[in-house]
matplotlib code that plots the C-alpha trace (Angstrom):
import matplotlib.pyplot as plt

x = [113.3, 116.3, 119.8, 121.9, 123.7, 120.4, 119.2, 122.4, 122.2, 118.6, 119.4, 122.1, 119.6, 117.3, 120.1, 121.6, 118.2, 118.0, 114.9, 113.8, 113.7, 109.9, 110.3, 112.0, 109.1, 110.5, 113.7, 111.7, 109.5, 112.7, 113.6, 110.1, 110.5, 113.7, 111.5, 110.9, 114.6, 117.0, 118.4, 120.9, 118.3, 115.7, 118.2, 118.9, 115.3, 114.5, 116.9, 116.2, 112.4, 111.9, 114.7, 112.7, 109.2, 108.1, 108.8, 106.3, 102.9, 101.2, 103.2, 102.6, 100.4, 102.8, 105.8, 104.2, 103.0, 106.5, 108.1, 105.4, 106.4, 109.9, 108.7, 107.3, 110.3, 111.7, 115.2, 115.3, 117.9, 115.7, 112.7, 114.7, 115.9, 112.5, 110.9, 113.6, 112.8, 109.0, 108.7, 109.9, 106.5, 104.5, 103.7, 100.3, 97.4, 99.8, 100.7, 97.6, 98.2, 101.9, 100.8, 98.3, 101.0, 103.5, 100.9, 100.3, 104.1, 104.1, 103.2, 106.7, 108.6, 112.0, 113.2, 115.3, 112.5, 110.1, 112.3, 112.6, 108.8, 108.5, 111.0, 109.3, 105.9, 107.4, 109.1, 105.8, 104.0, 106.2, 105.3, 101.5, 100.2, 96.5, 97.3, 99.4, 96.6, 94.2, 96.3, 96.9, 93.2, 92.1, 94.0, 93.0, 89.3, 89.5, 92.9, 94.1, 94.3, 98.1, 98.2, 95.5, 97.3, 100.7, 99.2, 97.5, 100.8, 102.6, 100.2, 100.5, 104.3, 105.2, 102.7, 104.3, 107.7, 106.4, 107.0, 104.2, 104.3, 103.3, 100.7, 98.6, 95.2, 93.5, 95.6, 94.6, 91.0, 91.3, 92.9, 90.0, 87.4, 88.9, 89.6, 85.9, 85.1, 87.5, 86.2, 82.8, 84.5, 87.5, 89.1, 90.2, 93.8, 93.0, 90.9, 93.7, 96.1, 93.6, 93.1, 96.9, 96.9, 94.0, 95.1, 98.4, 97.0, 97.6, 94.1, 92.6, 94.7, 92.0, 89.1, 86.7, 89.1, 89.3, 85.6, 85.3, 87.6, 85.6, 82.5, 84.2, 85.2, 81.7, 80.3, 82.7, 81.9, 78.2, 77.1, 73.6, 73.3, 72.5, 75.7, 76.1, 78.5, 78.6, 79.8, 83.6, 83.7, 81.2, 83.3, 86.5, 85.3, 84.1, 87.4, 89.5, 87.4, 87.4, 91.2, 91.4, 88.9, 90.6, 93.6, 91.2, 89.2, 89.9, 88.2, 86.7, 86.2, 83.9, 83.7, 80.0, 78.6, 81.1, 80.8, 77.0, 77.2, 79.6, 77.4, 74.1, 75.2, 78.6, 78.7, 75.5, 77.0, 80.5, 80.7, 79.3, 82.0, 83.8, 87.1, 89.1, 92.3, 94.0, 95.2, 93.3, 91.3, 88.5, 86.6, 89.6, 90.3, 86.8, 87.0, 90.3, 88.9, 85.9, 88.1, 90.2, 87.2, 85.3, 87.6, 86.3, 82.6, 80.4, 76.7, 75.0, 71.2, 70.7, 73.4, 71.7, 70.7, 74.1, 75.8, 73.7, 74.7, 78.3, 77.8, 76.1, 79.0, 81.5, 79.6, 80.2, 84.0, 83.8, 82.8, 81.3, 83.5, 83.2, 80.8, 82.5, 81.7, 81.2, 85.0, 85.8, 87.2, 85.8, 82.7, 83.5, 86.4, 88.3, 88.3, 86.6, 88.8, 90.0, 90.3, 92.3, 92.7, 88.9, 88.2, 90.7, 88.9, 85.4, 86.1, 87.9, 85.0, 82.5, 84.6, 84.8, 81.0, 80.1, 81.4, 78.6, 76.0, 77.7, 74.6, 74.2, 75.4, 73.6, 70.3, 69.8, 70.6, 68.6, 70.3, 70.7, 72.4, 74.8, 75.6, 76.3, 78.6, 80.6, 81.0, 82.4, 84.7, 86.0, 86.7, 88.4, 90.5, 91.7, 93.0, 94.5, 96.5, 98.1, 99.0, 100.4, 102.7, 103.9, 104.7, 106.5, 108.6, 109.4, 110.5, 112.3, 115.9, 115.6, 116.7, 118.0, 118.5, 116.9, 113.5, 113.8, 113.3, 110.0, 108.9, 109.7, 108.1, 104.9, 105.2, 105.7, 102.5, 100.7, 101.7, 100.5, 97.1, 96.6, 97.6, 95.1, 92.3, 93.3, 93.0, 89.6, 88.2, 89.3, 87.4, 84.2, 84.5, 84.1, 80.8, 79.4, 81.4, 84.1, 85.2, 88.1, 91.1, 93.0, 95.0, 96.8, 95.6, 98.2, 98.9, 99.3, 102.5, 102.7, 102.8, 105.2, 104.0, 105.9, 104.1, 102.4, 102.9, 99.8, 99.2, 101.5, 98.8, 95.1, 94.3, 96.2, 95.0, 95.9, 93.2, 93.3, 94.6, 98.4, 100.1, 103.6, 105.0, 105.1, 108.3, 109.2, 110.4, 109.9, 108.3, 108.3, 105.8, 104.6, 104.3, 102.7, 101.8, 98.4, 97.9, 97.1, 93.8, 92.8, 92.5, 94.3, 97.3, 100.1, 102.5, 103.1, 104.1, 100.7, 99.0, 97.9, 99.4, 97.9, 99.9, 98.1, 97.3, 97.1, 94.9, 96.3, 97.2, 95.1, 91.6, 91.6, 90.0, 87.2, 87.1, 84.5, 82.1, 80.4, 80.6, 79.0, 78.1, 80.6, 82.8, 86.5, 87.1, 90.7, 92.7, 93.3]
y = [194.7, 192.8, 192.9, 189.8, 190.3, 190.5, 187.3, 185.4, 186.8, 185.6, 182.3, 181.9, 182.6, 179.9, 177.4, 177.8, 177.6, 173.8, 172.5, 176.0, 177.2, 177.7, 180.4, 182.7, 183.7, 187.2, 185.8, 183.6, 186.5, 188.4, 185.6, 185.6, 189.3, 188.4, 187.7, 191.4, 192.1, 192.0, 189.0, 187.9, 188.3, 186.2, 183.4, 183.2, 183.3, 180.5, 178.3, 179.5, 179.5, 175.8, 174.8, 176.1, 175.8, 172.9, 174.8, 177.6, 176.1, 179.4, 181.0, 178.2, 180.2, 183.1, 180.8, 179.0, 182.2, 183.7, 180.6, 180.7, 184.3, 183.1, 180.4, 183.1, 185.4, 186.9, 185.5, 181.9, 180.8, 182.0, 180.2, 177.0, 177.2, 177.9, 175.0, 172.6, 173.3, 173.1, 169.4, 170.5, 172.4, 169.2, 168.2, 167.2, 169.2, 171.4, 168.6, 168.8, 172.6, 172.0, 169.4, 171.9, 174.6, 172.2, 171.0, 174.7, 175.1, 172.4, 175.1, 176.4, 176.5, 176.3, 172.7, 172.7, 174.2, 171.7, 168.8, 170.2, 170.4, 166.8, 165.6, 167.6, 166.1, 162.6, 163.3, 164.3, 161.5, 159.1, 160.9, 160.9, 159.5, 160.4, 163.9, 164.5, 163.0, 165.5, 168.4, 166.9, 166.1, 169.4, 171.2, 168.6, 169.3, 173.0, 174.4, 176.1, 174.1, 173.9, 172.8, 170.2, 168.8, 168.6, 167.1, 164.3, 163.6, 163.6, 160.9, 158.9, 158.8, 158.9, 156.6, 153.5, 154.4, 154.5, 151.4, 149.1, 150.4, 153.9, 152.7, 150.7, 149.3, 152.2, 154.7, 152.9, 153.0, 156.8, 157.2, 155.3, 157.3, 160.6, 159.6, 158.7, 162.3, 163.6, 161.3, 163.1, 165.8, 164.9, 165.3, 162.3, 162.7, 163.0, 159.9, 157.9, 159.1, 158.2, 154.7, 154.3, 155.4, 153.1, 150.0, 150.2, 149.9, 146.5, 146.3, 146.5, 143.7, 141.1, 140.0, 142.1, 145.1, 144.7, 144.5, 147.8, 149.4, 148.1, 149.6, 152.9, 152.8, 151.8, 154.8, 157.1, 155.6, 156.4, 152.9, 153.7, 156.4, 156.1, 156.2, 159.3, 158.3, 161.9, 163.4, 163.2, 163.7, 160.8, 158.5, 159.6, 159.1, 155.5, 154.6, 156.2, 154.4, 151.0, 151.2, 151.5, 148.6, 146.1, 145.3, 144.7, 141.9, 138.3, 134.9, 136.2, 139.8, 139.8, 142.3, 141.5, 145.0, 146.6, 143.9, 144.2, 148.0, 147.7, 145.2, 147.0, 150.6, 150.9, 148.2, 149.4, 152.9, 151.9, 153.8, 157.0, 157.3, 160.6, 161.4, 164.6, 162.6, 163.1, 159.9, 157.5, 154.7, 155.0, 152.0, 149.7, 151.0, 150.1, 146.6, 146.0, 146.8, 144.6, 141.7, 142.1, 142.2, 139.3, 136.7, 137.6, 138.1, 136.3, 135.2, 137.7, 138.3, 139.0, 136.7, 135.6, 139.1, 140.6, 137.7, 138.4, 142.0, 140.9, 138.4, 141.0, 143.4, 140.7, 140.0, 143.6, 143.0, 139.5, 140.1, 137.7, 136.6, 138.9, 137.6, 136.0, 137.0, 134.4, 134.4, 133.6, 137.1, 139.2, 141.1, 144.0, 146.5, 145.3, 142.7, 143.4, 144.8, 142.3, 144.3, 141.9, 144.1, 144.5, 140.9, 139.6, 141.6, 140.8, 137.1, 136.7, 138.4, 136.2, 133.1, 134.0, 134.8, 131.9, 129.5, 130.5, 129.7, 127.0, 126.2, 129.8, 129.2, 125.9, 126.4, 130.2, 131.0, 129.7, 127.4, 130.1, 132.5, 129.8, 128.9, 132.6, 132.9, 129.8, 131.2, 134.4, 132.5, 130.4, 133.4, 135.2, 132.1, 131.8, 135.4, 134.8, 131.8, 133.7, 136.6, 134.3, 132.6, 136.0, 137.2, 134.0, 134.3, 137.9, 137.1, 133.9, 133.8, 137.2, 137.3, 139.8, 143.3, 142.6, 142.0, 145.3, 147.5, 149.2, 147.3, 143.9, 144.8, 145.5, 142.2, 140.2, 141.7, 141.1, 137.5, 137.2, 138.6, 136.5, 133.3, 134.2, 134.6, 131.4, 129.4, 130.9, 130.3, 126.7, 126.3, 127.7, 125.3, 122.3, 120.5, 121.6, 124.8, 124.5, 127.1, 125.2, 126.9, 129.6, 132.5, 135.5, 138.7, 140.2, 143.3, 141.3, 139.7, 136.0, 134.4, 131.6, 129.2, 126.2, 122.9, 122.6, 126.3, 128.3, 131.8, 134.0, 136.7, 135.8, 139.3, 138.8, 140.9, 138.4, 138.1, 134.3, 131.5, 131.4, 129.2, 128.4, 130.8, 129.5, 129.1, 132.0, 135.5, 137.3, 140.7, 143.6, 142.9, 146.5, 146.6, 149.9, 149.0, 147.9, 145.1, 145.8, 147.3, 147.6, 145.8, 142.5, 142.8, 140.4, 143.3, 143.7, 147.2, 148.2, 147.5, 150.5, 150.0, 152.1, 153.3, 153.3, 156.8, 157.8, 160.1, 163.6, 165.0, 168.1, 168.4, 172.1, 173.0, 170.5, 168.2, 165.5, 168.3, 168.9, 165.8, 166.3, 169.9, 171.8, 171.8, 172.5, 173.2, 172.0, 170.7, 167.0]
z = [109.2, 110.7, 109.3, 108.6, 111.9, 113.8, 112.1, 113.1, 116.7, 117.1, 115.4, 118.1, 120.9, 119.6, 118.9, 122.4, 124.1, 123.5, 125.3, 126.3, 122.7, 122.7, 125.3, 122.8, 120.7, 120.1, 118.6, 116.2, 115.2, 114.2, 111.9, 110.4, 109.7, 107.7, 104.6, 104.3, 103.9, 101.0, 99.2, 101.9, 104.6, 102.7, 102.0, 105.8, 106.6, 104.2, 106.2, 109.7, 109.7, 109.1, 111.5, 114.5, 113.1, 115.3, 118.5, 117.9, 117.0, 117.8, 115.0, 112.5, 110.2, 110.2, 109.5, 106.7, 105.1, 105.4, 103.8, 101.0, 100.3, 99.8, 97.5, 95.3, 95.4, 92.2, 93.0, 91.7, 94.3, 97.1, 95.7, 95.4, 98.9, 100.3, 98.3, 99.4, 103.1, 102.7, 103.9, 107.4, 107.8, 107.0, 110.5, 111.9, 110.6, 108.5, 106.1, 103.8, 103.5, 102.6, 100.1, 98.6, 98.4, 96.8, 94.3, 93.2, 92.8, 90.2, 87.7, 87.7, 84.4, 86.0, 85.6, 88.8, 90.8, 89.3, 90.4, 93.9, 94.1, 93.0, 95.5, 98.3, 97.4, 97.4, 100.8, 102.5, 100.7, 102.7, 105.9, 105.4, 102.1, 102.9, 103.9, 100.7, 98.5, 100.2, 99.0, 95.5, 94.8, 96.2, 93.5, 90.8, 91.6, 92.1, 91.0, 87.8, 84.6, 84.6, 88.2, 87.6, 84.6, 86.4, 89.6, 87.5, 85.8, 89.1, 90.3, 87.1, 87.1, 90.8, 92.6, 91.1, 92.6, 96.2, 98.4, 99.6, 103.1, 101.8, 99.3, 101.8, 101.0, 102.8, 100.7, 97.5, 98.5, 99.0, 95.5, 94.0, 95.8, 94.9, 91.3, 90.9, 91.8, 89.2, 86.6, 86.7, 84.6, 82.6, 79.2, 77.1, 78.0, 81.7, 81.6, 80.0, 82.8, 85.6, 84.1, 84.2, 87.8, 88.9, 86.9, 88.6, 92.1, 93.7, 95.2, 91.7, 90.2, 91.3, 89.1, 91.2, 90.9, 87.1, 86.9, 88.9, 86.4, 83.4, 84.9, 85.3, 81.7, 80.6, 82.4, 80.7, 77.3, 77.8, 76.6, 77.7, 75.1, 71.4, 69.4, 67.1, 64.2, 62.8, 66.1, 66.2, 70.0, 70.5, 68.2, 69.8, 73.3, 72.6, 71.0, 73.8, 76.4, 74.6, 74.3, 78.1, 78.6, 76.3, 78.6, 81.5, 79.8, 80.5, 80.8, 84.1, 83.2, 80.2, 77.4, 76.7, 77.3, 74.9, 72.2, 72.3, 71.9, 69.0, 67.2, 67.9, 67.6, 65.8, 63.1, 61.4, 61.2, 60.3, 57.0, 58.6, 61.3, 61.5, 63.3, 63.8, 63.7, 60.3, 58.6, 60.9, 59.3, 61.8, 60.4, 60.8, 64.2, 65.3, 63.8, 65.5, 68.9, 68.3, 67.3, 70.4, 72.6, 71.0, 72.6, 76.1, 75.3, 77.8, 77.4, 75.2, 75.4, 71.6, 70.4, 67.1, 66.2, 66.8, 65.1, 62.0, 62.1, 62.2, 59.4, 57.2, 57.7, 56.9, 53.6, 52.6, 52.5, 50.9, 47.3, 44.9, 41.9, 38.9, 36.2, 33.3, 29.7, 26.9, 26.1, 29.7, 30.5, 33.3, 32.2, 34.5, 34.1, 37.2, 39.9, 43.2, 46.0, 48.7, 51.9, 53.9, 57.0, 57.4, 56.7, 59.3, 62.0, 61.0, 60.3, 63.6, 65.5, 63.7, 64.5, 68.2, 68.6, 66.3, 68.9, 71.1, 68.4, 66.2, 64.2, 63.0, 59.5, 59.0, 61.0, 61.1, 57.5, 54.5, 52.1, 49.4, 51.9, 53.0, 49.4, 48.6, 51.6, 50.6, 47.1, 48.6, 50.9, 48.0, 45.9, 48.7, 49.5, 45.9, 45.9, 49.3, 48.2, 45.3, 47.6, 50.3, 47.7, 46.5, 50.0, 51.0, 47.8, 48.5, 52.1, 51.3, 52.5, 54.3, 57.9, 60.5, 59.2, 55.8, 57.6, 59.4, 56.3, 56.2, 53.0, 54.5, 57.9, 55.9, 54.0, 57.3, 58.7, 55.4, 55.5, 59.1, 58.3, 55.2, 57.1, 59.8, 57.3, 55.6, 58.9, 59.7, 56.2, 56.4, 59.6, 58.1, 55.1, 57.3, 57.3, 59.6, 60.1, 62.8, 65.3, 66.8, 65.3, 67.2, 65.7, 67.1, 65.6, 63.2, 65.3, 68.6, 69.8, 69.5, 73.0, 73.7, 76.3, 77.7, 77.9, 81.2, 82.0, 83.1, 82.0, 84.0, 84.2, 84.2, 82.8, 79.5, 76.5, 73.8, 71.2, 71.5, 73.9, 73.9, 71.3, 70.3, 67.8, 64.3, 62.3, 60.0, 60.2, 63.5, 63.7, 66.0, 68.8, 68.6, 64.8, 63.8, 60.3, 59.1, 56.6, 53.0, 51.9, 48.3, 45.0, 44.8, 42.5, 41.4, 42.0, 45.7, 45.3, 44.0, 47.3, 49.3, 52.8, 55.5, 58.5, 61.8, 63.2, 66.8, 68.7, 69.1, 72.4, 71.8, 70.3, 69.6, 72.9, 72.7, 75.7, 76.3, 77.2, 80.5, 82.6, 86.0, 86.9, 84.8, 81.8, 82.3, 78.6, 78.8, 75.8, 75.5]

ax = plt.figure().add_subplot(projection="3d")
ax.plot(x, y, z, "-o")
ax.set_aspect("equal")
plt.show()
């Protein structure tokens, strides 16, 4: 094996040869053999091999393999030097191989090394985006789990940083094509990352592009299959997928298929839903998603049938007044529960779909059923008015920091939800019932729109058309608290406020199961 002096001497031969450097194959071979030496020899080889690589195409395989040996050396400084120089090997047909190697090197636990790999990948991405994607997707489809995971995260975080001249239409088409292959077998976390990748592509910002993404999500959600409420994975998959679909819906990209599935398959099984996520109110989560989607539902085949299912579910959360005894007191031990959070979602969804069949309450229900519904509405509205007054009194005069306490944040959201319900109930009390009012769902940010200004983005996810924000205390646009659920009480402190849960990053080794020909069995 060559010494340091021999490496320098042969480096001099190659450097002095200028245009005739390719004639000194023996000198380059000595430098390649430097990877078999000690620490000093390896460090020199890591710098010298890439410098003259392009002049010896017949030794390309040997040179890349030699540099790869250095990338796996025990000495971290040698590894870092070798990785830093890898982009110099990314020429012509060698580039996909270098991309493949760099992708595998993402598994390093050394932070400095990891950053070098990321920078090297970005560097060759700008040389040849398609070739680099070939190496990345090769490892995503066939590589080790840790490599697959980090390659996906690389794409999800770095693609958006690349300039337009790199992410051309053809490159984006390749990303979509390869992503579809991966989506045949993914975990929940991977699916979310791929939706982030795809929804960020310029070519998919159009109406047809958004529609493509909705179809991809619908396929993942298995909307053709019968819903199994007792299977946590089935429930989890539907919710994960629906969350990805909601931001894609608009007046031109309809949510009909999802809304239909929720009405037909999920609502009848609402009380049977199971989830592995501790602390998550799964029923409320489902109802929130349905409410958000209902604004963008198109023509529905079985509208009356599904509207009736929605109506029946709404009735379950709108109790009749308690019977009074002869002395005028309640005959029962306690008043019925008023679950405002559930009612906001169901009433909003019913109000949105009811617009498509405005005579549902008057022509499709018998007189007795309509009378029963109005009694329930009236009773709910009475309790609502008392609670709204108490909330306003509790928040009166509070501004700035005072509104940022946890207790007052909850009260602000509770006021928002009760006001929403109040507006919707008033609409339904009209003769005939009206569906003209618009409200912004309590967990959605209020959108401010100047007069004459069109929607800045046609693909907005607002639960209703934009409207001017109402006067009153402002709230955090990303409020994480749920409105009150439980028995109505004159004491605000007695309400059971529920905090919204989130899906865990790991499901104890259970993925979405075998999708395609195999099951990867990764955590998500």
